[in-house]
C-alpha positions as CSV (number, residue, x, y, z in Angstrom):
1,M,4.0,11.6,20.3
2,E,4.4,14.0,17.1
3,H,1.4,15.3,14.1
4,R,1.8,16.7,11.2
5,E,-0.3,18.1,8.3
6,Q,-0.6,16.9,4.9
7,G,-0.9,19.2,2.6
8,G,-4.2,20.0,0.4
9,S,-7.5,19.2,0.8
10,G,-9.8,16.2,-0.1
11,G,-8.5,13.8,2.9
12,L,-5.2,11.5,2.8
13,F,-5.8,8.3,0.8
14,D,-2.1,6.2,0.6
15,I,1.3,7.7,2.2
16,Q,4.9,5.8,1.6
17,P,8.2,6.3,2.4
18,N,11.0,7.2,-0.3
19,A,13.1,4.8,-0.4
20,G,16.8,5.4,0.4
21,E,15.7,8.9,1.8
22,A,15.6,10.0,5.6
23,G,12.3,12.0,5.9
24,A,11.2,11.8,2.7
25,F,7.0,10.6,1.9
26,Y,4.5,10.4,-0.9
27,A,0.8,11.3,0.2
28,S,-1.9,11.2,-2.1
29,G,-5.5,12.6,-2.2
30,Q,-6.8,14.5,-4.9
31,T,-3.0,15.5,-5.6
32,L,0.0,13.7,-5.1
33,F,2.7,15.5,-2.7
34,G,6.1,14.9,-1.7
35,T,8.2,15.4,1.5
36,S,11.5,15.9,2.6
37,N,10.9,16.9,5.8
38,R,9.0,13.9,7.9
39,G,6.1,15.9,6.5
40,N,7.0,19.4,7.5
41,T,6.4,20.9,4.9
42,W,4.3,19.1,1.0
43,T,5.3,20.2,-2.8
44,A,2.4,19.1,-5.4
45,S,3.5,16.5,-8.3
46,N,0.6,16.0,-10.1
47,H,2.1,17.2,-13.5
48,Q,1.0,15.4,-17.0
49,F,-1.6,13.2,-15.1
50,P,-5.0,12.7,-17.0
51,E,-6.9,15.3,-17.9
52,H,-10.2,14.1,-16.5
53,Y,-8.8,12.3,-12.6
54,F,-10.1,12.5,-9.4
55,L,-8.3,10.9,-7.2
56,I,-5.2,9.0,-6.0
57,H,-5.9,6.5,-3.5
58,Q,-2.3,4.6,-3.7
59,I,1.3,4.8,-4.2
60,A,3.7,2.5,-4.1
61,V,7.2,3.5,-4.2
62,H,10.2,0.9,-5.5
63,P,12.3,0.1,-2.8
64,N,15.8,0.2,-4.6
65,V,15.5,2.7,-7.5
66,S,15.5,5.7,-6.4
67,G,12.8,7.8,-8.1
68,M,10.6,5.3,-9.2
69,V,6.7,5.3,-7.8
70,A,3.7,4.0,-9.4
71,V,0.2,5.8,-8.3
72,L,-3.6,3.9,-8.7
73,V,-5.9,7.0,-10.4
74,N,-9.6,7.0,-10.8
75,S,-10.7,9.4,-13.8
76,L,-14.1,10.1,-15.3
77,V,-15.0,9.4,-18.3
78,G,-17.9,10.8,-20.1
79,G,-19.0,12.7,-16.7
80,Y,-20.6,10.2,-15.8
81,S,-18.3,6.6,-15.1
82,F,-14.7,6.5,-14.4
83,I,-11.7,4.3,-15.0
84,T,-9.0,3.0,-12.9
85,Q,-5.4,3.9,-14.6
86,I,-2.0,3.1,-13.3
87,G,0.7,5.8,-14.1
88,V,4.5,5.1,-13.0
89,S,7.4,7.5,-13.1
90,Q,11.1,7.0,-13.0
91,D,12.1,10.6,-12.2
92,T,10.3,11.3,-9.0
93,G,6.5,12.1,-10.0
94,K,8.6,15.1,-12.9
95,N,7.1,12.6,-15.9
96,W,4.3,9.8,-16.0
97,V,3.3,7.0,-18.2
98,F,-0.3,5.8,-17.5
99,H,-1.9,2.7,-18.6
100,Q,-5.7,1.5,-18.2
101,A,-5.9,-0.7,-14.3
102,L,-7.5,-3.7,-14.8
103,S,-11.4,-3.3,-13.4
104,G,-11.5,-4.2,-9.5
105,T,-7.8,-2.6,-9.1
106,N,-7.5,-2.0,-5.2
107,S,-3.5,-2.1,-4.8
108,I,-0.3,-2.1,-6.8
109,S,3.8,-3.1,-6.0
110,F,6.5,-2.8,-7.4
111,S,8.7,-6.6,-7.5
112,P,11.7,-5.6,-5.7
113,T,14.5,-7.5,-8.3
114,N,12.7,-6.5,-11.3
115,T,12.0,-2.8,-12.6
116,N,9.5,-3.3,-15.2
117,T,6.8,-6.4,-12.8
118,L,4.2,-4.8,-10.8
119,Y,1.5,-7.2,-9.1
120,A,-2.1,-6.2,-8.4
121,A,-4.9,-6.9,-6.0
122,V,-8.5,-7.3,-7.9
123,T,-11.4,-7.3,-5.9
124,G,-13.1,-10.5,-7.0
125,K,-10.8,-11.6,-9.0
126,G,-7.1,-12.4,-7.2
127,F,-4.1,-11.4,-7.6
128,A,-1.8,-10.2,-11.0
129,K,1.0,-9.6,-12.0
130,S,2.8,-7.5,-14.7
131,L,6.2,-7.6,-16.3
132,D,6.0,-4.6,-18.5
133,L,4.9,-2.0,-15.8
134,G,1.3,-2.3,-16.0
135,N,0.6,-2.7,-19.3
136,T,-0.7,-6.3,-19.6
137,W,-1.4,-8.6,-16.5
138,A,-1.5,-12.1,-16.1
139,Y,-4.2,-13.8,-13.2
140,S,-2.4,-16.3,-10.6
141,N,-4.3,-17.7,-7.6
142,Q,-3.8,-21.2,-7.1
143,G,-4.1,-21.4,-3.1
144,L,-6.8,-18.5,-2.8
145,S,-9.8,-19.3,-1.1
146,N,-11.1,-15.6,-1.8
147,L,-10.5,-13.9,-4.5
148,R,-12.3,-10.3,-2.9
149,V,-8.8,-9.2,-1.9
150,T,-7.7,-5.2,-1.1
151,N,-4.3,-5.3,-0.7
152,I,-0.9,-6.4,-2.2
153,V,2.9,-6.2,-0.6
154,A,5.8,-7.0,-1.9
155,V,9.6,-7.4,0.2
156,L,12.9,-7.2,-0.1
157,K,13.0,-10.7,0.3
158,P,13.4,-12.3,-2.9
159,N,9.6,-13.7,-4.2
160,L,8.3,-12.9,-1.0
161,L,4.3,-11.4,-1.2
162,Y,2.3,-10.3,0.9
163,L,-2.1,-10.5,0.3
164,S,-4.9,-9.7,2.1
165,N,-8.8,-9.5,2.3
166,D,-10.5,-7.6,5.2
167,S,-9.9,-10.5,7.4
168,R,-7.1,-12.4,6.0
169,I,-3.0,-13.0,5.0
170,Y,-2.0,-14.5,2.4
171,V,1.6,-15.7,1.5
172,S,3.5,-16.6,-1.4
173,E,7.1,-17.7,-1.2
174,N,7.0,-18.1,-5.0
175,D,6.8,-15.0,-6.6
176,G,2.4,-15.4,-6.8
177,I,3.0,-18.9,-8.7
178,N,0.4,-20.1,-5.2
179,W,-0.5,-18.8,-2.1
180,Q,-1.2,-19.9,1.8
181,N,-3.8,-18.6,4.4
182,R,-1.0,-17.2,7.1
183,S,-3.8,-15.2,9.5
184,T,-3.0,-17.2,12.6
185,G,-3.5,-14.7,15.4
186,L,-5.7,-12.4,13.8
187,P,-9.2,-11.4,14.8
188,V,-11.8,-12.4,12.4
189,A,-14.0,-9.3,11.2
190,Q,-17.7,-9.9,12.9
191,R,-19.6,-7.1,10.9
192,P,-18.2,-4.5,8.1
193,Q,-15.1,-2.4,9.5
194,F,-15.1,-3.5,13.0
195,G,-12.3,-6.3,13.4
196,S,-11.7,-5.8,9.2
197,L,-7.9,-6.0,7.9
198,Q,-7.4,-1.9,6.9
199,S,-3.3,-2.2,5.5
200,I,-0.3,-4.1,5.9
201,T,2.9,-2.6,6.1
202,P,6.2,-4.9,5.4
203,D,9.5,-3.8,7.4
204,P,12.0,-2.6,5.1
205,A,15.2,-3.9,6.3
206,N,13.1,-7.5,7.2
207,G,10.5,-9.0,5.0
208,N,9.6,-11.6,7.5
209,I,8.4,-8.9,9.5
210,V,4.9,-6.7,8.4
211,Y,2.6,-4.9,10.4
212,A,-1.2,-5.1,9.9
213,I,-4.1,-2.4,11.1
214,I,-7.3,-4.1,12.0
215,G,-10.2,-1.6,12.4
216,G,-11.2,-1.4,16.0
217,K,-9.0,-3.7,17.2
218,G,-5.2,-2.8,17.4
219,I,-1.9,-3.1,15.8
220,Y,-0.5,-7.2,14.5
221,K,2.8,-7.9,14.2
222,T,5.0,-10.8,12.2
223,T,8.0,-11.8,12.2
224,N,8.2,-15.4,10.8
225,A,7.0,-14.1,7.5
226,G,3.2,-14.5,8.6
227,K,2.7,-17.6,10.2
228,Q,1.9,-16.1,13.9
229,W,0.6,-12.6,14.5
230,T,0.7,-10.6,17.4
231,L,-1.3,-8.0,19.1
232,I,1.1,-5.1,19.9
233,Q,-0.4,-2.2,20.2
234,S,-4.5,-2.5,20.9
235,F,-6.6,1.0,20.5
236,S,-7.9,1.8,23.6
237,D,-10.9,3.6,21.5
238,P,-13.1,0.6,19.3
239,Q,-13.4,3.5,17.2
240,I,-10.2,4.2,16.2
241,Y,-10.0,3.3,12.2
242,L,-5.8,4.5,11.4
243,S,-5.6,4.0,7.4
244,F,-2.2,3.1,7.7
245,L,1.3,2.4,9.1
246,T,4.8,3.1,7.1
247,V,8.3,2.2,8.1
248,A,10.6,4.7,7.3
249,P,13.5,2.9,5.5
250,R,16.7,3.9,7.4
251,T,15.2,5.8,11.0
252,R,12.4,2.0,10.8
253,E,10.4,4.7,12.4
254,L,6.9,3.7,12.5
255,S,3.8,6.2,11.6
256,S,0.6,5.5,11.4
257,W,-1.7,7.4,9.5
258,E,-5.1,8.9,10.0
259,D,-6.8,11.1,6.7
260,S,-4.6,13.9,7.8
261,T,-2.9,13.6,10.5
262,S,0.5,11.0,11.8
263,T,1.7,10.0,14.7
264,M,5.1,9.1,14.6
265,Q,7.3,6.0,16.9
266,Q,9.6,4.3,16.9
267,A,9.2,0.4,15.6
268,P,8.9,-2.2,18.4
């Protein structure tokens, strides 16, 4: 096992592999960092961010377009409240274009087949889709029984999307037009955090393979697009709450991240 420290301060809120570049990742907190050597060194990449931003809480990397990355940023307004903005860069973070996000946006993801399309999970409002990189949005919630969604993931398989809330995972096979609950094998959350679904992470080489972290329980895996989930690693300590997983695009190295440290191993 290897442990790597992420540079900067303010904690680690998200980390994503940089598509097409072995050993390269983006990490976010109060600053957007990039690494090209599996976390040995990190470089800040938050130039041209909004003047009063204070947190970058999610990163989305386009799986097929090198250097295309989006971030979900919280910014202060008038010193008392904040708004969420979506920033998109097409040159590995050198230049950014920002739009105000839908209120309640928790997660964003790129369409692998259309460079102008973004997806969003919006708490209390469900799934939203943008055809102009976050400038305008439309909701599509047919089949969703719970609109308090937290994560959205698009995979390389065309039109296949994964959407989650605290304990359920929904799958769309037609680019978000309608959704099916595919949570067989996942535990049901009994109280906040314990047993709750922390994150969903696709295998970059196979859209039918996805990993899910269940807080205090372990790591679950599906190989058939969510029709059945299997526990592949249980947490020996029920107080363990990993924040997220990443799967390296080329090596398929599975990395688990908790705040500022990581543990790396080959994906099972």
